N, C-alpha and C positions, 0 to 999 in steps of 0.2 A: 426935294429930298428926288434922289435917283430913285429908276424904278426896282432897283435888286436891293436897295437899300429900303424901300417903302416894304416889299416883298417880304424880306425877312424882319420888319418889325410886324406883320401880321401872320406868319408862316412861321412857327420856331423851327420847321424841318426843312425850311428852302436851302436849297444847293446840297443837301445830304441826300446819299443814296436810298433810294427806297427798298424796306426788304417786304417781299410778299411771300405767301405759303398757301401751297395748294392742299387743301384738306379734303379728307373722304369720312364716311363712316367707319366704325371698325370692321374687319372682314378677317372672316376664320377661316383657317386652312382644313380643309379635312381629305381623306384618305384621296378621295375619288373628286376633288376639286377643290372648291372653296365655296363660303356662303357669306351672306351680310350678318355679322355678329348682331349689331343694333341699327336699328334704322335713323337713331339721330347721333348729332354729334354730342358728347358729354360735354355738359357746362363748363364742368371744371378743365376740360383740356381747351375749350374754347376761350377761357379765360386766360388760362397758359400760353397760348398761341398769339394773344392779343396784347402780352407784356413784351414780347420779342418783335414782331412783324409790324410792319405798316398796313398791308394791306392783304387780304385771305381771299382767296378763290376756292369754290364748294362747287365744282363742275356736277352738270346733270346730264341726261342723255335720253334718247325717245325709248329703250327699253327699259329702265329701271329709274323712275324719278323718286328721289324722297322730300318729302315737304320740306319747308323751313319751319322753324321754330319761330318764337316770337323773338328770341335773342338773335336770330339769323336775320328774319326779316328787318328787325331795329338796324343790325350792322349794314344792311343792303340799303337803307333807307339814309344812312349815314356816308354811304359811298366806301364802306370798309371793306364790306364784302360783296364780290361778285359772283354770279351763278351762270355762267354761258352753258349753254345747250348742245353736244356734239350729237349726232346721228349714227347709226349702225344699222348694217342691213338683220344681221344675227349676232347671238351672242349666247355663252352660256354660264349659269351660274352669277358670279359677281363680276365676271369677265367686262361688262360694259361700265361699271364702276372704275375699274383698273385703267381702262382703254381712255376715259374720259380725264380722270387725273394727268396720266402721261401728256393726252396731248394738250391739257390745259399747261403744264409745265412748257413744253414745247413753244407753245404760242407766245409765251413769256418770257422764257429765260434769253437771256442775253441782251433786252432791251435797253437801251442806255438810262443809265441814273436807276438800275432797278437789278436787284439781285433776288432770284426765286429759289424756293426751297419747296421739296415735294414732304409732306409728312405720312410718314411710313409706319403705320401700325400692325402691321405684320412682314413676313418676307415676300408674300405672294408680288407685291409690286416689283420689285426687283428681279424678279424672275424671269418675266415678258418684257423686261423694258429695253433689252438690246442697247441699241447704242442712242436710244432715245433720251437717255438721262446720262451716260456715262461721255459727256464730250471733252471735260477736263479733268483733270485729277482732284482731288478731294477729301477732307479728313471729315470725319464725323464724329461729334464730341456730346456726349450726354451729360446733365450735370442735372444731378438729382437733390431734388429739398436744399437748393442753393437757395434760393429766396422764397418767401411766401407767398404762393399763389391767391387770389381770391376765391371763396368758397362760392359753390355754384349759383348759391341764394343772391349773391352780390349783383345789385342791378348793374346793368351796362350803361342807362340813362342820368341824366340829370335829373334832381328832385329839388320842391321847394321846402325846406324847413316849417316847422309850425309858425315860426315868426316871418315868414315870407323871404328869408334870404334864401340865395342859391346853396345847395350843398353839393359836394361833389361825389359822384359814386365812381365806380372803377375805370370807365371808360372815356366819359367826358367831364 
């Protein structure tokens, strides 16, 4: 058996472009700046992202660090989520989160066999992005309630049923 045929038999995504998403916690715009609305990625939003993207990146930085939830820790161990760390001399409000997300996008955008997007949960990200994001023209399309998204309490891991057979949960 040839190498490509062997890899295709063990990896259903072999040869297909990998899709990645840069995520962040919710950021709220205020009259005098912006703030972190919630320090966790919403579990429902996480499951939504996992339906459409192969890899996730949730950057961190030296000024504002948000710890991983059990779901994020599992995704890190499964090599689906990456948490790169960026360093900044100084920043105000939620600026380090926004800059980290933009740098993570810049580092990954354009890699061969990969297409990256940014999950934008407020207009704050685009305001300071400048040319970092807009290299090529693009179209944004938002599909609401098109397919059912697993609820936030659906486990991401494999589990065993009472008779010892494997049952498949949301992710694996």
